[in-house]
KETOR-150446 format. One record per residue: y, x negated, z negated of N, C-alpha, C, O, CB in turn; residue in three letters; residue number from 1. Coordinates in steps of 0.05 Angstrom, whole numbers. Each point is the difference from the previous one (the first is absolute). Glycine has a CB too. Layout:
<<Y X Z> <Y X Z> <Y X Z> <Y X Z> <Y X Z> "ALA" NUM> ...
end
This chain:
<<1868 3470 1391> <-15 -18 -18> <19 -12 -20> <21 -10 7> <-56 0 28> "MET" 1> <<28 12 -61> <17 -10 -21> <-2 -31 0> <-22 -11 4> <16 53 -32> "ALA" 2> <<28 -54 23> <1 -30 -2> <-2 -8 -30> <17 8 -16> <11 -11 59> "ILE" 3> <<-48 -12 -50> <-4 -9 -27> <15 -27 -4> <-6 -19 13> <-39 43 -16> "VAL" 4> <<64 -24 -15> <15 -24 -6> <-15 -18 -20> <-10 9 -20> <53 16 30> "LYS" 5> <<-43 -51 -3> <-13 -18 -18> <17 -4 -25> <25 1 1> <-48 -25 37> "ALA" 6> <<10 19 -61> <14 -5 -24> <15 -27 2> <-10 -19 12> <-24 45 -39> "ASN" 7> <<59 -27 17> <15 -26 2> <-14 -21 -18> <-13 7 -19> <56 18 28> "PRO" 8> <<-39 -50 -2> <-12 -22 -16> <12 1 -29> <22 8 -4> <-28 -36 45> "PRO" 9> <<-10 19 -60> <9 -2 -27> <19 -25 -3> <19 1 -16> <-61 22 -1> "VAL" 10> <<36 -44 32> <16 -24 -1> <9 -7 29> <-17 -2 18> <-7 -14 -60> "VAL" 11> <<50 11 45> <10 -11 25> <20 -22 -7> <22 6 -9> <-28 39 34> "GLU" 12> <<-1 -69 -20> <18 -23 -4> <6 -12 28> <-18 -5 16> <-1 -4 -63> "LEU" 13> <<44 5 52> <9 -11 26> <18 -24 -5> <22 3 -11> <-26 42 33> "GLN" 14> <<-5 -69 -14> <16 -24 -2> <12 -4 -28> <24 -6 -3> <-14 10 52> "ASP" 15> <<-27 0 -69> <10 -3 -28> <3 -29 -8> <-19 -16 3> <-4 59 -14> "VAL" 16> <<47 -49 2> <6 -28 -8> <12 1 -28> <14 18 -8> <-6 -32 55> "ARG" 17> <<-14 -7 -62> <11 -3 -27> <6 -29 -5> <-17 -18 1> <-9 57 -18> "LEU" 18> <<52 -45 13> <9 -27 -5> <15 -1 -27> <17 17 -5> <-13 -25 55> "THR" 19> <<-12 -11 -66> <13 -3 -27> <16 -26 -1> <-8 -20 12> <-30 46 -33> "LEU" 20> <<60 -25 6> <16 -24 -3> <-12 -18 -21> <-12 10 -19> <53 16 33> "ALA" 21> <<-37 -51 -11> <-9 -20 -20> <19 -24 1> <16 -2 19> <-64 17 -15> "SER" 22> <<47 -32 -24> <17 -23 -1> <-5 -19 24> <17 -16 7> <-16 20 -57> "THR" 23> <<-25 -3 61> <-7 -17 23> <6 14 26> <-5 -12 22> <-31 -9 -50> "ALA" 24> <<47 45 27> <6 15 25> <-17 25 2> <-16 5 -18> <28 -48 40> "GLY" 25> <<-8 59 -1> <-15 25 3> <-30 -5 2> <-10 -19 13> <50 38 11> "PRO" 26> <<-56 -1 -37> <-29 -1 1> <-10 25 14> <5 22 -10> <-7 -50 -33> "VAL" 27> <<-12 25 65> <-10 22 15> <-28 8 -11> <-19 -14 3> <45 0 38> "ASN" 28> <<-27 37 -54> <-25 9 -13> <-16 17 21> <-24 -5 3> <46 5 -49> "ILE" 29> <<-10 19 58> <-12 16 22> <15 -6 25> <24 1 1> <-40 35 -33> "LEU" 30> <<1 -40 54> <12 -10 25> <-7 18 24> <-10 -9 20> <8 -37 -38> "ARG" 31> <<9 72 16> <-5 18 22> <-27 13 -1> <-17 -4 17> <46 -25 10> "GLY" 32> <<-33 46 -47> <-25 14 -4> <0 27 15> <19 16 -4> <-24 -38 -41> "ILE" 33> <<-15 26 62> <-4 26 13> <-27 10 -10> <-21 -13 4> <49 0 37> "ASP" 34> <<-28 37 -52> <-25 11 -11> <1 30 0> <19 12 -9> <-26 -53 -19> "LEU" 35> <<-15 54 38> <-3 29 0> <-26 7 -14> <-21 -11 7> <49 16 35> "THR" 36> <<-27 13 -61> <-24 8 -15> <-1 31 1> <19 14 -7> <-17 -55 -23> "VAL" 37> <<-25 51 39> <-4 28 3> <-9 13 -27> <-11 -14 -17> <0 8 66> "GLN" 38> <<16 31 -52> <-9 15 -24> <-29 -3 -5> <-17 3 19> <54 29 -12> "ALA" 39> <<-45 -38 -31> <-28 -2 -8> <-13 -27 6> <-23 -4 -8> <21 51 16> "GLY" 40> <<17 -65 4> <-12 -27 6> <-2 -16 -26> <15 4 -19> <3 -2 66> "GLU" 41> <<-37 -22 -46> <-2 -20 -21> <6 -27 12> <-13 -9 19> <-22 36 -45> "ARG" 42> <<56 -40 16> <9 -25 11> <-2 -22 -21> <9 3 -22> <23 22 53> "ILE" 43> <<-44 -47 -23> <-2 -24 -17> <19 -21 10> <0 -6 24> <-48 16 -35> "GLY" 44> <<65 -20 -6> <19 -21 7> <-9 -27 -13> <-2 -1 -24> <41 35 28> "ILE" 45> <<-44 -54 13> <-10 -25 -10> <18 -23 11> <15 4 20> <-62 14 -22> "VAL" 46> <<46 -41 -11> <15 -22 9> <4 -20 -23> <-5 7 -23> <29 21 56> "GLY" 47> <<-16 -52 -28> <3 -21 -20> <23 7 -20> <17 16 6> <-35 -50 26> "PRO" 48> <<17 21 -55> <22 4 -19> <26 -8 12> <2 -20 14> <-33 12 -52> "SER" 49> <<52 24 33> <26 -5 11> <4 9 29> <21 -6 12> <-20 -32 -42> "GLY" 50> <<-20 53 41> <2 9 27> <18 25 4> <7 7 22> <-52 -27 -14> "SER" 51> <<51 33 -30> <17 24 1> <-15 26 -5> <12 22 3> <15 -46 29> "GLY" 52> <<-52 23 -42> <-16 24 -4> <13 18 -21> <4 24 5> <-45 -49 8> "LYS" 53> <<46 14 -36> <11 17 -22> <28 9 6> <7 23 -7> <-35 -48 -25> "SER" 54> <<43 9 46> <27 9 9> <-2 24 19> <15 19 -2> <2 -66 -4> "THR" 55> <<-36 46 24> <-5 22 19> <-7 25 -16> <10 22 7> <-24 -54 29> "LEU" 56> <<-3 30 -56> <-8 23 -16> <24 11 -14> <4 25 -3> <-50 -43 -2> "LEU" 57> <<64 0 -6> <24 9 -13> <18 15 19> <14 19 -8> <-18 -58 -24> "ALA" 58> <<6 30 57> <16 14 20> <-11 28 5> <15 20 1> <-4 -64 20> "VAL" 59> <<-38 46 -19> <-13 26 4> <5 19 -23> <2 25 4> <-37 -47 24> "LEU" 60> <<38 11 -52> <4 17 -24> <29 6 -5> <7 14 -19> <-48 -34 0> "ALA" 61> <<59 9 36> <28 4 -4> <11 -16 -24> <21 7 -11> <-26 38 31> "GLY" 62> <<-9 -66 -28> <8 -17 -22> <16 -24 9> <13 -14 -16> <-53 29 -9> "LEU" 63> <<40 -20 51> <14 -23 12> <15 9 25> <-12 12 17> <-23 -44 -35> "GLU" 64> <<60 25 19> <17 7 23> <-4 -21 21> <-2 -24 -5> <36 47 -24> "ARG" 65> <<-35 -14 54> <-4 -19 22> <27 -9 11> <21 13 -4> <-64 9 16> "VAL" 66> <<43 -45 1> <25 -10 13> <4 12 27> <23 0 10> <-29 -43 -36> "SER" 67> <<-15 52 39> <2 11 26> <-25 14 8> <-21 -5 -11> <54 -30 24> "GLY" 68> <<-31 53 7> <-23 15 9> <-2 28 -11> <17 7 -17> <-41 -50 21> "GLY" 69> <<5 58 5> <-3 28 -8> <-24 3 -19> <-22 -10 6> <43 25 37> "ARG" 70> <<-17 0 -64> <-22 5 -20> <-2 30 -4> <17 13 -12> <-9 -57 -11> "VAL" 71> <<-29 56 34> <-5 29 -2> <-27 3 -14> <-21 -7 12> <49 18 29> "HIS" 72> <<-29 0 -65> <-24 2 -16> <-3 27 -13> <19 10 -12> <-17 -59 3> "VAL" 73> <<-25 61 12> <-6 26 -13> <22 21 3> <9 12 -19> <-37 -38 -14> "ALA" 74> <<36 29 58> <19 21 7> <30 -6 -6> <16 17 2> <-53 12 -11> "GLY" 75> <<43 -54 2> <28 -7 -6> <8 -26 14> <-15 -18 3> <10 41 -47> "ALA" 76> <<31 -23 52> <12 -25 11> <12 -14 -24> <20 9 -11> <-10 12 57> "ASP" 77> <<-21 -44 -54> <8 -13 -25> <25 -17 3> <12 -8 -20> <-59 8 7> "LEU" 78> <<56 -6 37> <22 -18 4> <25 8 -14> <14 -17 -12> <-34 6 55> "ASN" 79> <<27 36 -41> <26 9 -9> <-1 17 -26> <20 12 -8> <-5 -13 55> "ASP" 80> <<-38 1 -60> <-3 16 -24> <12 -15 -24> <-3 -24 -2> <-38 46 20> "MET" 81> <<54 -7 -36> <10 -12 -25> <-23 -6 -18> <-23 9 4> <66 16 0> "SER" 82> <<-38 -41 -25> <-21 -7 -19> <-10 25 -14> <-24 2 -5> <45 -47 -2> "GLU" 83> <<-4 64 1> <-9 25 -13> <-18 16 18> <-20 11 -9> <62 -11 -18> "ASP" 84> <<-34 2 52> <-17 15 19> <-27 -14 5> <-20 13 3> <62 5 19> "LYS" 85> <<-41 -45 -21> <-25 -15 3> <-19 5 -24> <-24 3 4> <49 -38 22> "LEU" 86> <<-13 36 -50> <-17 4 -24> <-13 28 1> <-23 3 -7> <53 -33 -20> "ALA" 87> <<-15 50 35> <-11 27 3> <-21 1 21> <-22 12 -4> <65 7 -11> "LEU" 88> <<-38 -31 38> <-20 -1 21> <-25 -14 -9> <-22 10 5> <59 -9 29> "TRP" 89> <<-34 -24 -47> <-23 -15 -8> <-17 16 -21> <-24 0 1> <50 -43 7> "ARG" 90> <<-12 56 -26> <-13 16 -21> <-18 22 12> <-21 5 -10> <59 -15 -21> "ARG" 91> <<-28 21 53> <-14 23 12> <-20 -7 22> <-18 15 6> <57 12 -17> "ASN" 92> <<-35 -50 24> <-16 -6 24> <-17 -25 -1> <-18 -3 17> <54 25 7> "ARG" 93> <<-31 -39 -44> <-14 -26 0> <-13 -5 -27> <13 4 -21> <19 -22 55> "VAL" 94> <<-57 8 -34> <-13 -10 -24> <-5 -29 3> <-7 -10 21> <-15 55 -29> "GLY" 95> <<27 -60 -14> <-3 -29 1> <-19 -10 -22> <3 8 -23> <44 -12 43> "ILE" 96> <<-65 -13 -12> <-19 -13 -19> <6 -30 0> <-3 -13 21> <-33 49 -15> "VAL" 97> <<44 -47 -28> <7 -29 -2> <-24 -16 -11> <-18 11 -12> <66 1 6> "PHE" 98> <<-47 -38 11> <-20 -18 -11> <0 0 -30> <-21 -2 -13> <25 -26 54> "GLN" 99> <<20 29 -53> <3 -3 -29> <3 26 -15> <9 0 -23> <13 -43 33> "SER" 100> <<-31 65 2> <-2 26 -13> <27 13 -6> <4 23 9> <-47 -39 -29> "PHE" 101> <<61 3 6> <27 11 -6> <-2 26 -15> <14 19 6> <4 -42 34> "HIS" 102> <<-36 24 -60> <-1 24 -17> <20 -3 -23> <7 -23 -8> <-55 30 20> "LEU" 103> <<58 15 -23> <18 -1 -22> <-17 -3 -26> <-15 18 -7> <50 11 31> "ILE" 104> <<-32 -51 -38> <-18 -6 -22> <1 19 -24> <-19 3 -15> <23 -50 28> "PRO" 105> <<19 61 -16> <3 18 -23> <-8 28 7> <3 19 -17> <34 -47 0> "THR" 106> <<-48 32 40> <-10 27 8> <-30 0 5> <-11 -20 8> <56 29 13> "MET" 107> <<-57 14 -27> <-29 2 5> <-5 1 30> <18 2 16> <-24 22 -60> "THR" 108> <<-20 -25 50> <-8 2 29> <10 26 11> <11 0 23> <-51 -28 -31> "ALA" 109> <<37 50 -6> <9 26 10> <30 0 4> <10 11 20> <-49 11 -44> "LEU" 110> <<54 -33 5> <29 0 2> <9 -17 23> <19 7 14> <-16 0 -63> "GLU" 111> <<-16 -30 54> <7 -18 22> <-2 15 26> <16 -4 18> <-31 -36 -44> "ASN" 112> <<-6 56 29> <-4 14 25> <19 24 3> <9 7 21> <-57 -21 -21> "VAL" 113> <<54 27 -23> <16 24 0> <30 -5 5> <14 17 11> <-47 3 -42> "ALA" 114> <<43 -44 22> <29 -5 1> <12 4 28> <20 14 2> <-27 -46 -40> "VAL" 115> <<-4 20 59> <12 4 26> <0 30 9> <19 9 13> <-34 -55 -1> "PRO" 116> <<-6 60 -20> <0 29 6> <21 15 -15> <12 18 11> <-61 -22 -2> "LEU" 117> <<53 -3 -34> <21 13 -16> <28 -6 11> <17 17 2> <-47 -21 -42> "GLU" 118> <<34 -21 49> <25 -7 12> <5 15 26> <23 5 7> <-26 -50 -28> "LEU" 119> <<-19 52 34> <3 16 25> <3 29 -5> <4 16 18> <-32 -49 5> "ALA" 120> <<28 41 -49> <4 28 -7> <-24 17 1> <2 25 0> <43 -31 16> "GLY" 121> <<-69 -6 -16> <-25 16 1> <-5 14 -26> <-1 -13 -21> <-18 -19 55> "ALA" 122> <<17 58 -34> <-5 15 -25> <-28 -4 -10> <-5 5 -24> <39 28 39> "SER" 123> <<-52 -42 2> <-28 -4 -7> <-7 -29 -1> <-23 -8 6> <11 52 14> "ASP" 124> <<31 -61 -28> <-4 -29 1> <-24 -9 -16> <-15 -17 10> <64 12 -4> "ALA" 125> <<-52 15 -30> <-22 -9 -17> <-27 8 12> <-19 -16 1> <48 20 -41> "THR" 126> <<-31 20 51> <-25 9 12> <-7 -16 24> <-23 -7 4> <32 53 -21> "GLU" 127> <<11 -52 34> <-5 -17 24> <-7 -28 -7> <-17 -12 13> <49 41 12> "ARG" 128> <<-19 -40 -46> <-7 -27 -9> <-29 -1 -11> <-14 -19 5> <63 11 -16> "ALA" 129> <<-56 29 -4> <-27 1 -10> <-21 2 22> <-21 -13 -1> <38 35 -40> "ARG" 130> <<-11 -7 62> <-18 3 23> <-2 -27 15> <-22 -7 9> <34 56 -5> "ALA" 131> <<10 -63 -2> <0 -26 14> <-17 -21 -15> <-15 -15 12> <60 25 7> "ALA" 132> <<-43 -9 -46> <-16 -19 -16> <-30 8 2> <-17 -18 0> <55 11 -32> "LEU" 133> <<-43 33 34> <-28 8 4> <-11 -10 26> <-23 -8 2> <31 49 -30> "GLN" 134> <<9 -41 49> <-9 -10 27> <-8 -29 -1> <-18 -9 15> <48 43 6> "GLN" 135> <<-17 -50 -38> <-7 -28 -2> <-18 -7 -23> <-4 -23 -7> <48 13 28> "VAL" 136> <<-56 31 -33> <-20 -4 -21> <10 -8 -27> <-14 -14 -15> <-15 2 51> "GLY" 137> <<54 21 -43> <11 -9 -25> <8 23 -19> <18 -3 -16> <-2 -38 40> "LEU" 138> <<-29 64 -21> <7 22 -17> <-4 -7 -30> <15 10 -17> <-29 21 54> "SER" 139> <<-5 -48 -42> <-6 -7 -28> <19 -21 -11> <-2 -7 -24> <-45 18 32> "HIS" 140> <<66 -21 8> <18 -21 -9> <29 9 2> <18 -17 -2> <-51 -17 17> "ARG" 141> <<39 60 -11> <27 8 5> <19 -4 -24> <24 -2 4> <-43 35 28> "GLU" 142> <<8 -34 -56> <17 -4 -24> <2 -30 -8> <12 -6 -21> <-24 52 6> "ASP" 143> <<1 -63 31> <1 -29 -7> <24 -13 13> <10 8 21> <-60 -9 -24> "HIS" 144> <<60 -20 -11> <23 -15 10> <-10 -23 18> <-23 -8 -2> <50 19 -39> "TYR" 145> <<-10 -22 59> <-9 -21 18> <-14 -23 -13> <-20 -10 10> <58 23 19> "PRO" 146> <<-28 -22 -53> <-12 -23 -13> <-29 7 -10> <-15 -19 -7> <61 3 -7> "MET" 147> <<-52 41 13> <-27 8 -9> <-19 4 24> <-23 7 -4> <43 15 -36> "GLN" 148> <<-10 -27 64> <-16 3 24> <-7 -27 13> <15 -19 -3> <6 64 10> "LEU" 149> <<-43 -46 6> <-7 -24 16> <18 -2 24> <14 19 7> <-62 -17 -23> "SER" 150> <<47 -25 30> <16 -4 24> <-7 21 21> <17 11 13> <-14 -59 -23> "GLY" 151> <<-29 53 13> <-9 20 20> <9 28 -7> <8 15 18> <-47 -44 -8> "GLY" 152> <<39 35 -36> <9 27 -8> <30 3 4> <10 21 7> <-47 -19 -41> "GLU" 153> <<52 -24 28> <29 1 5> <6 5 29> <19 15 7> <-12 -46 -46> "GLN" 154> <<-22 17 57> <5 4 28> <-7 28 9> <12 11 18> <-20 -60 -11> "GLN" 155> <<-12 61 -19> <-7 27 6> <22 20 -9> <5 19 14> <-54 -31 -18> "ARG" 156> <<61 6 -19> <23 16 -9> <23 -3 21> <13 20 7> <-26 -26 -56> "VAL" 157> <<18 -19 58> <21 -5 19> <-6 15 26> <18 11 13> <-9 -56 -33> "ALA" 158> <<-34 46 28> <-8 15 24> <4 30 -3> <11 13 17> <-44 -49 -6> "LEU" 159> <<26 46 -35> <4 28 -5> <29 7 0> <8 21 11> <-49 -20 -39> "ALA" 160> <<58 -18 17> <29 4 1> <10 1 29> <18 16 6> <-14 -39 -51> "ARG" 161> <<-14 5 62> <9 -1 27> <-8 24 16> <15 10 17> <-18 -59 -19> "ALA" 162> <<-21 60 -3> <-10 22 17> <6 28 -11> <-2 20 14> <-33 -50 1> "VAL" 163> <<43 32 -41> <5 26 -12> <21 16 15> <-4 25 2> <-8 -45 -45> "ALA" 164> <<33 8 54> <19 17 15> <-9 7 28> <15 13 15> <21 -35 -41> "PRO" 165> <<-60 14 34> <-11 5 26> <18 -12 23> <10 15 16> <-32 27 -34> "LYS" 166> <<25 -68 17> <19 -13 19> <-10 0 29> <-24 0 5> <40 -28 -43> "PRO" 167> <<3 29 56> <-8 -3 29> <-8 -29 5> <-17 -4 18> <49 41 -5> "ALA" 168> <<-21 -56 -28> <-5 -28 5> <-8 -13 -26> <15 2 -20> <17 -3 59> "LEU" 169> <<-55 -13 -39> <-9 -15 -24> <1 -30 7> <-13 -9 19> <-17 48 -34> "LEU" 170> <<45 -54 -1> <3 -29 4> <-13 -15 -23> <2 9 -23> <41 -1 48> "LEU" 171> <<-57 -30 -18> <-13 -16 -21> <4 -29 6> <-5 -10 22> <-29 46 -29> "ALA" 172> <<44 -51 -13> <6 -28 3> <-20 -16 -17> <3 -2 -24> <46 11 32> "ASP" 173> <<-69 -20 5> <-22 -16 -13> <-10 16 -24> <0 -11 -22> <21 -32 38> "GLU" 174> <<-31 67 -12> <-7 17 -23> <-24 -10 -16> <-4 9 -23> <21 29 49> "PRO" 175> <<-32 -57 -15> <-23 -11 -15> <4 -29 -9> <-18 -13 -9> <-11 43 35> "THR" 176> <<54 -40 -23> <5 -28 -5> <-5 -9 -28> <-6 -23 -5> <39 26 40> "GLY" 177> <<-30 15 -55> <-4 -6 -28> <-26 10 -11> <-4 1 -24> <53 0 18> "ASN" 178> <<-68 6 24> <-25 12 -9> <-23 -17 10> <2 -15 19> <19 60 -19> "LEU" 179> <<-44 -43 -15> <-24 -13 9> <-11 14 25> <8 23 6> <-18 -39 -53> "ASP" 180> <<-9 4 60> <-10 10 25> <-12 28 -1> <7 17 16> <-16 -63 -4> "GLY" 181> <<-8 51 -32> <-13 26 -3> <21 22 -6> <-1 21 13> <-40 -43 -29> "THR" 182> <<59 16 -3> <21 20 -7> <18 5 24> <8 22 5> <-10 -37 -53> "THR" 183> <<9 -7 62> <18 2 24> <-12 18 21> <14 17 12> <3 -62 -22> "GLY" 184> <<-43 42 15> <-13 17 20> <0 29 -8> <4 18 17> <-33 -56 -4> "HIS" 185> <<26 43 -39> <0 28 -10> <28 12 4> <2 24 8> <-38 -35 -41> "ALA" 186> <<57 -5 28> <27 10 3> <6 6 29> <12 21 7> <2 -48 -46> "ILE" 187> <<-23 10 57> <4 4 29> <-14 25 9> <11 16 16> <-6 -65 -9> "ILE" 188> <<-30 53 -16> <-15 24 8> <16 25 -9> <2 20 15> <-46 -44 -19> "ASP" 189> <<55 23 -20> <16 23 -10> <25 4 17> <7 22 7> <-24 -30 -53> "LEU" 190> <<30 -14 53> <25 1 15> <-5 12 28> <15 18 8> <2 -57 -33> "MET" 191> <<-38 30 39> <-6 11 26> <-8 29 -3> <7 17 17> <-21 -62 -1> "PHE" 192> <<-1 51 -37> <-9 28 -4> <23 19 -5> <1 22 11> <-43 -40 -28> "GLY" 193> <<61 9 0> <24 17 -5> <17 3 24> <11 22 5> <-12 -37 -53> "GLU" 194> <<5 -7 63> <16 2 25> <-12 21 19> <14 15 12> <1 -63 -18> "ALA" 195> <<-42 47 9> <-13 19 17> <2 28 -10> <5 19 15> <-37 -55 -2> "ALA" 196> <<28 40 -39> <2 26 -12> <27 13 4> <2 24 5> <-36 -38 -39> "ARG" 197> <<55 -2 32> <27 10 2> <11 -1 29> <23 8 5> <-15 -22 -52> "LEU" 198> <<-24 2 65> <9 -4 28> <25 -17 1> <18 4 16> <-37 40 -3> "ALA" 199> <<21 -64 -32> <22 -18 -1> <-5 -24 18> <-23 -9 4> <33 23 -51> "SER" 200> <<11 -25 58> <-1 -25 15> <-1 -23 -20> <16 0 -20> <9 20 60> "THR" 201> <<-43 -39 -37> <-3 -22 -19> <7 -27 14> <-11 -6 21> <-25 32 -46> "LEU" 202> <<54 -40 13> <7 -27 9> <-3 -19 -23> <13 4 -21> <19 14 56> "ILE" 203> <<-49 -38 -32> <-4 -19 -23> <1 -29 9> <-7 -7 22> <-21 42 -43> "LEU" 204> <<38 -51 3> <0 -29 3> <-24 -12 -14> <-6 8 -23> <57 -9 26> "ILE" 205> <<-64 -17 10> <-24 -12 -12> <-5 -27 12> <7 -6 23> <-26 51 -31> "THR" 206> <<6 -63 -8> <-10 -25 10> <-30 2 6> <-12 -19 10> <47 -6 -36> "HIS" 207> <<-46 48 20> <-29 5 3> <-6 10 28> <6 23 6> <-10 -14 -56> "ASP" 208> <<-8 -25 66> <-7 8 28> <-20 23 1> <1 17 18> <9 -64 -3> "GLU" 209> <<-28 47 -35> <-20 22 -1> <14 26 -5> <-7 21 12> <-28 -52 -29> "THR" 210> <<54 31 -1> <16 24 -6> <16 8 24> <1 24 8> <1 -36 -56> "LEU" 211> <<11 -7 61> <16 6 24> <-17 13 22> <10 17 14> <20 -55 -26> "ALA" 212> <<-55 29 14> <-18 11 21> <-7 29 -5> <-9 13 19> <-9 -59 -13> "ALA" 213> <<23 57 -29> <-4 28 -5> <22 18 11> <-3 24 1> <-22 -37 -42> "ARG" 214> <<47 1 49> <22 15 10> <-3 6 30> <-19 -10 13> <49 -12 -47> "CYS" 215> <<-13 39 44> <-1 6 29> <12 -22 17> <-11 -6 21> <15 54 -32> "ASP" 216> <<17 -61 0> <12 -23 14> <7 -22 -21> <7 7 -22> <11 24 59> "HIS" 217> <<-20 -56 -28> <9 -22 -17> <25 -12 14> <-1 -9 23> <-47 0 -40> "VAL" 218> <<70 8 2> <25 -12 10> <2 -28 -12> <1 -3 -24> <22 49 28> "VAL" 219> <<-23 -66 13> <2 -28 -9> <29 -10 3> <11 1 22> <-60 -9 -9> "ARG" 220> <<60 -1 -35> <28 -9 0> <1 -30 -6> <-14 -10 -17> <29 55 2> "ILE" 221> <<1 -59 30> <6 -28 -5> <29 -6 5> <12 9 20> <-59 -21 -6> "GLU" 222> <<60 -2 -33> <27 -8 3> <19 23 7> <18 -2 17> <-34 -43 -3> "ASP" 223> <<11 68 -27> <18 23 4> <-3 15 25> <16 18 7> <15 -42 -34> "GLY" 224> <<-53 18 42> <-5 14 25> <-29 11 1> <-18 -12 -12> <51 -18 36> "ARG" 225> <<-37 52 -11> <-27 11 4> <-13 -16 23> <10 0 22> <3 46 -38> "ILE" 226> <<-35 -59 10> <-14 -16 20> <-20 17 15> <-1 -1 25> <6 -40 -54> "LYS" 227> <<-20 57 15> <-19 18 13> <-3 26 -15> <5 1 -25> <-30 -41 43> "THR" 228> <<17 61 -4> <-9 25 -13> <-27 5 11> <-4 7 24> <52 12 -28> "ILE" 229> <<-68 -21 -14> <-28 1 9> <-13 26 -9> <-1 6 -23> <-1 -56 20> "GLU" 230> <<-8 65 22> <-16 24 -7> <-26 -8 -13> <-12 -20 8> <33 46 29> "PRO" 231> <<-29 -11 -57> <-25 -6 -15> <-20 23 4> <8 23 3> <18 -51 -36> "GLN" 232> <<-50 21 32> <-21 20 -2> <-3 8 -29> <-7 -17 -16> <-17 -1 57> "ARG" 233> <<30 44 -47> <1 9 -28> <-27 -7 -13> <-21 8 9> <54 29 3> "ARG" 234> <<-31 -51 -35> <-23 -7 -16> <-2 20 -23> <19 4 -15> <-16 -53 27> "VAL" 235> <<-26 62 -14> <-4 20 -21> <-14 -14 -23> <-21 -12 2> <18 50 31> "VAL" 236> <<16 -35 -57> <-11 -13 -24> <-26 14 -7> <-3 25 2> <49 -38 -19> "ALA" 237> <<-65 -2 7> <-26 11 -7> <-1 3 -31> <-20 9 -10> <-2 -29 51> "VAL" 238> 
end
């Protein structure tokens, strides 16, 4: 009988700690985080301001170095990787959606999505960028600049940019924080839909308990520690 090996987790954090120096002395941001996330899961991270949520997301993206512990994400051990290797890994394996969009103002929507693909050496960068914009309903806006787009449209461009490389891991930091309720719900529907289409693991930070309840698990963080990991009954948007 053949033995079927389970797929390794997309995220494995073991006793992750992050301490920063300050004039008042060391500040403990993360205080021993243990977290495992399986491929294809949707994880919502919630907690009060200053609890370490965004720092944890930065650690997962390889944007923040930890003071101690093991960080294994999307097939790579991040602890000993150089900045150049981290950048290459992030470009190929991770998509990030920020609250503030972070689009390049002098580039069109199509160019904003195509740039990461071009940097990755994709010969079909423009075609893939155009397809990603079509997936988020912005084919008619591909030649417009960010200042010509609404907040919701800018966030859809940012989402298209994040998913165009077909990342194993999709990270989102308060992706609806600058949007009205209706627009925010539409963005989240798109995000969950794209993650499912690409079979990407989705980890998002949110203050919205309704949004968190749509995930498979809700991770509650307080004072740099995980307090609870709560399984959720998947809520299907109507």
